Structures are given as C-alpha cells and as structure tokens.
N, C-alpha and C positions, 0 to 999 in steps of 0.2 A: 929312144923309146925304152921304158922299162923293161924289166924281165917279167914273164909270166910267173906269178906266185903260186906254184902248184901246191905248196904246203897249206896255204889258207884255203885254196879250193878244196883240197882234201879234207881239210877239218868241216867246211860246210857241208860237203857230200855225207860224211859220216855222220854228223849231227842230224842232218836231213834224215838219214836212215833210221837214227835212235827216234827222232819224231814219228817217223812212219809205223815204226813198231808199236811204240807207246800208244799212237792213235788206234791202232788195231785192236790192241789189248783194252783200251778204253770202251771200245764199241763192243767187244765180243768176248772179253774175259782172255784169260791165259789158257791157251789151247795145250792139252797132253801135259807132258812133265816140264814145259818151259818155266823158267823163273828168272830173275834178274838179279845180280849184285850190281849195284851202282855206287861209285865212290866219287865224292865231290868236294871241292873245296869250299869249306864252311864260312869262310869270310870273302867268297867272290861276290862281287855286285849282284844284286838280285835275289841272292839266298835268304830266305826267310824261315827260320827255325825257332823253337822254342829256345830262351834263353839258358835252361837248363842242359839242354843238347848242345848248344854251342860251348857252354863251360865244360863238358864232358869230352867234346870232341872239338878242340880249339883250332885245329889246323885242316883236318879232313874226316870225313864220314862215310862209311859204307852201309848202304840200306838194302834190304832184301825186300824184293816184291815176289811173294809166292802164294802162301796160303791164306792171307788176311792183309788187305789192303782195301781201301773205299776211295770214292770220289776221286777218281784219277781224272785230271783235265789236262788236256795237251793244248799247248798254244804254239806259235809260230818261236816264240823266245824260250819256251822251257815247259815244264810240266808241274802240276801240283798233285798230291797225294796225301791221305791220311794212313798214316801207319801205326801198329801197336806196338808200345815200348812197356812191356810189363804190365799190361792191362789198362796202359794210359795211352788213348789215342792222341796223335799229335798230328797237326797238318805242316807239312814241308812244301815250300816252293823252291824248285831248283831249275834254274836256267841251263841251258844246254852248254853254255860256255863255261859253266863251273864243273861240268863233269870231266873226271880224270880217267875213269874206267867204267866200261860198260860191258858187263860178262853175262853171257846165258850159258851156264855149265850143262845144261840139258843137251846141248847139241854142239858143247865146245866151241862156242864162238866168243870172241871177245874184241875190243878196242881199247887201246890206251892213248891217251892225249897228253902229249908232254909239251911244255913251254920252254925254250932257252931264249936267253936274250943274245940278239945278233950283234955284230961290230958296232952297227949304227943306232944300237939301243932300241931297234923297233923289236917287236916280239916276233919271233920266229918259230912257228908251230911245227911240232914233229907228231907224226901219227904212227903208232905200231900196231900191227894187226896181231892179236894173240892167236897163234894155231897150235892145235892140240899136239902132242908128243904121241909117238905111236904107243899103244897099250902094251904091256908086257904080259905076255900070255901066262906067266907063271905067278903073277901077282894075287895077292888074297883078293876076295871079291870086294872087300871095303876099301882097299888101296885106290886113290885117285891118281889118273895120269897128270904128270906134270905139264903146264903149257910152256910151249917155246915161242919167245916173243922175236917176230921178224920185223926188222925196222924198214918202214917205207923209204927213208931217208937215202938208202941206196940207189933209188930211181930218181933222184934229184941231183942237178948239177951245181 
C-alpha cells in the first residue's frame, strides 16, 4: 500500500477554499474591506493573459482584486476576471494550480503554495499558511505587521 499523500490533499483543500471564496465574491461582491492579492505563475498550463503582460511579468504576476474588477467567473479549474491596468481592461484566466499565494490582508489571512521536486521526481507540494505577527502597539498607524509563515510540512512524516 502506498502512503497517504497529505500534501496533495492539502493543496486540493486549500484551492477548494479559494474557489469557494471567489464564488461568493462573484455572487455578492467583496464585503467590507476584503481584498485579495493573488500571485500566480504566468507560464503555468492554462494561464491566459495578454502578451504584453506576460512580457512584463515573465515568471510570476501579482494581481489585486479590490476596487475595480469585472466579470469574475469561477469554475472548478480556476477563475477568470477582467482587471484594469492603467485604464486598459484586460481579461485574465488563472487556473487554481497556477496560484502561488492568495492573501486577504484585511483579515490577515494568506496561503502560499510551494512545489519541490521529490527524490522520485514527482511533484511534492508544500502549503504554508501565512499567519499574522502580533501588532506592535508603538508602531505608527501606517506601518503594517509582517506576516509570519508557518510551514505545514512539520505535520507530515
């Protein structure tokens, strides 16, 4: 019997969470101060972005979904959305498997997906949950708390 692949299962669960969040936003809009920073691999299979964006961001790109976005469509494989780049609306198609980080700073929540090659050359995924560091009471109001990254690998054998 092979071992249980908890890493792959966690990837599916966390990407399912992203799908659920985006589905709610597509249906009802962004509530309160919620907004997302989504970083994705621009060369991942299924990513569809304008050539000029791929040239400008040859490896990865971070998009912000906050004040202006349009036509958010969510599927089981990924999502598509129209974003504004300097008064130039562009349609982006982003599969969940291309996402490297998903962060909602309004509630200090984030996920980071990392891939490492295992000894047998199969992709072994690592998911890290980004947890907020305690706020410094003496910090200036515009200073932001740094996020502490906690690796979920410590729970795997």
